[in-house]
N, C-alpha and C positions, 0 to 999 in steps of 0.2 A: 559485446555482452548482450545477452537476451534477458528480458524481464517478462514475467507473466504471473497473473493471479489465477487461482482455481479453487473450487470447492466442489467436492464430489465429482460429478461428471460435467460440471459447468466450467468452461474455460473463459477467462478474460482475454482481452486483446494481447497479442504478441507484440512486444515492443523491442526494437533493436537499437542499441546504443553503440555508436562508433566514437571511441575516445575515452577519456577519463571521466569517471563518475565521482562528483563531489556531493556535498550535502544539498546544494542548490539544484543540481541536475536531478538528484534523487527525488526531491520535493516536486519538481516539474513532472517527473514520471508518475508519481503518485497522484498529483492533481489531474493529469490528463488521462490516466488509466484506472487507477485503483478506485477513486471515488465514483467514476462512472460505473464500474463493475459492482461496487457496493450498492449503488442506487438500483441497478438492474436486478440484483438479487433480491433486494427488499421489495421491489415492485412485483416480483414473482413469488412472494411469500416466504423467502428465506431471511430470517431475522437473527439467527444465531451465528453471525459471521465472526470468525476469529482470524486475526492477521498475525502471521509469524514472519520474522525476518531472521537473517543470520547475523553474524557479529562483525560485519564489515564496517569500516569507519564512517561512510556516508549515512549509515543507519543511526548513528549516535551523535551527530552534531547537535549543538544547542538548537539550531533552527529546525532540524528534522524532528527532534523531540517535541518542541513547541508545536510544530505543525501537526504532528500525530495526535497530541493531546487535544488540540482544538478540533481536529477532524473526528475524533472519537465522540466528543460532545455533540457535534453537529450531525453525525451520520450513524451513530449508535452501532459501533462494532467494537470488538474486544481485541486488545493487543497482548500477545504473549511476550512478557518481558524477558530479555536475555540478561543473565547475571554475569 
């Protein structure tokens, strides 16, 4: 699996995952990549960051939801909710 964040023409780090991704693995990916990218964007004047996920199960574990809500408060980005 490959994971990457982007906004406009700015690309976050490319992250390769070998194996099964569960909620804990997904949180580690976000901690190691997403937050660094959010911080980079904000340091470069981009503050209207919106994070969108698909509907895979690791994105909706209780731990992932808690982690994302905490991160939104700490790092000021928006999440598009999947219904």
